[in-house]
N, C-alpha and C positions, 0 to 999 in steps of 0.2 A: 430411646436409642437413636443415635445420630446416623446420618447417611453412611458415613465411612464404616461404622460398625455393622449396619444392615448389609452393606455390600459384601463385606468379609464373610458374614454369616451365610448369606445366600450362595456365595461362591463355594464355601466349604461344604455346604449341604449338598451341592452338586458334585462334590469331589473334583473341583477344577483348580488348576494352578492359575497364577496370575497371567502366565503366558497363554494358556488356553482361553481364558476369558478375553484377553486382549485380541486374540485371533477371531473370536466370535463377534466382537464389537468393532473390528477393523481399526483398532487403535494400538498404540505402543504399550509395552509392559510398564514403561515408566509412568504412563498416564494412569494405569490401574493402581500402581503403587502410590501415586500422589493422591488419588481419590480415597484409597483405603487408609492413608495416613492422616486424612482430614486436611490436606493442604490445598484442596481445590474440589471443584465439582465438574461433572461432565457437561457438555453442551446439551441443548434440547434434543438433538438427533440421537446422541449416545444414550441419553436418559430414556428415550423411547425404546431404544434397542434393549437396554437393561430390563425395562418393564416387560417387554415382550418375551425376552429370554427366560426370565424367572417367573413369568405369569403373575406379576404383582403390579398394582396400580401405582402411578407416579405419586399420588397423594400419600400412599403408604411408604413410599421410598423416602420422601422428603417431608420435613415439617413445614409449617407455614413460613417461618423465618428463613428456612433454607430455600424455599421456593422463591421468596422475594429476593434473596441474595443472588440466586441463580439468574433471575430475570434481569437484575441490575447488571450483573457481569456480562450476560448475553447482549444486552443493549449497548454496554460500553464497548464490547468487542466489535459489534456491528458498526458502530460509529467510526471506530478506528479503521476498520476495513474500508469503509466508504471514503474516508480521507485518503487512505493509501491508493485507492482506485482512482481518485481524482488526480493525485500526483502522477500516476502512470499515464492517464489520459492527457493531462496537460503537457507532459514531456513528448508524447506521441504527436500532439498538435504542433510541435516545433517544426514538423515537416512542411507546415504552411509557409515557413520562411523561404522555402525554395520556390514557391509558386505565386505568392501574393506580391503585388507591386509595393514593395517597402523600401526599395533602394533608389536614392536619387542620383541622377547623373546629368551633366550638362547636355542641353539640346538647343543649339543656337544661342539665343540670348537668355534662355530660361533653364529651368531644371525639370527633367522628365522623370517620373517615378516608374520604375520597371521591376520585374521579378528578378530573382537571382540569376536565372539562366540568360537573361538579356543584359544583365549588368556587366559593363566592361570598363568602367571608370575607376579602376584600381589595379594594383600590381597582381601578378599571378599568385603571389603568396597570400595577399589579403583575400582574394577571391576564394582561394583554397580554404582559408580559415572560415570564411563565411559559409562554405558548404559543410565543412567538418563539424562545426558547432551544432547546427540543427539536426544533422544526421546522428551525432553522438547523443543528443538529448532524446531523439526518437528511439534509438537503441536502448538507452537507459529506461525509457518508458516501457518498452517491451519486457525488459528484465524485471521491472517493478511489478508488472502484471503477472509474470510467471511466478515471482516470489510470493505474490498474493495467494496463489494456488497451494503453496506449501506451508503457508501460515507461519513463516519464520520471522518472529518479531525483530531479532537482531539484524537480520539481513534487510528487513524493511526499513528499520531506522537508519542503517548505513546508507541505503540507496537514497533515502530522503536527504541526508546530509550532502551526498555527492550531487544530487539533483540541484539543491540550492546553491552549492558552490559553483557548479557548472553554469547555472543561469546568472549568477553574480559576475562571473568572468565574462560571459557573453555580453552582459550589459556594459561592462567596462570597454570591451572591444568595440561595440557599436558606438559608444559615446566618443571614444578616442578617434574613430574613423568618420565621425560626424554623419551618422545615419539615424536621424531623429525618429522616423516612423518605426523602424525595426526596434530601436531602443524602447520606444513607448510600449510596443506590444510585448516584448520579452519582460519589461518591467512590470506590466500588468500581471503576467503569469507568475512572476517572482513574488509579488505582493500577495496574490491568492495563496501561494504556498506558505508564506510566512504566517498568514492568518490561520491557515489550517494547522500549521505546526504549533502555534500558540494555543489554539483551542484543544488540539490533541494532547498537549502536555498538561492541560488543566483537567483532563479526564483521568482520574486516578482509580 
């Protein structure tokens, strides 16, 4: 008997509806429906809760192949979560552009590198853009970390695309305004994200 059939049988033996089981396991009714239709497996925590609720061992719930499949899925999910977490942290680190000496401005016969607050060798519009870009990235980073909590894959993917596009635009702005140090740093963040995106897409 497969896991989905065992779960249905255990639930019915306790005269529970899918909604009631979902409440006991702190998951959605859709998740229960998916598990019982054989379209997926619960994560390790939910599996432990099912085992405890029905007083049955995990070994009796899942066959050897199902355990291997679950472990692979869990590992895949954890890797993707780690990548998404790195995205959020990298975007939060954009606040460093406000404080690090990355912007060059004339100082006598040479060029002095200063942080954004001390930088004044640009129009007010350019300076405003310099402030808006890292602050926008940091806000996006906070949003990405919040989305992580809700485990919404569509929102996570959308935030990754926005993050990459925003950083690509920032690179173009810094190149156009001839800020090599700021360009180099944001380009490094950008390349890390591209690598993570490629590796994430390879995880099926």
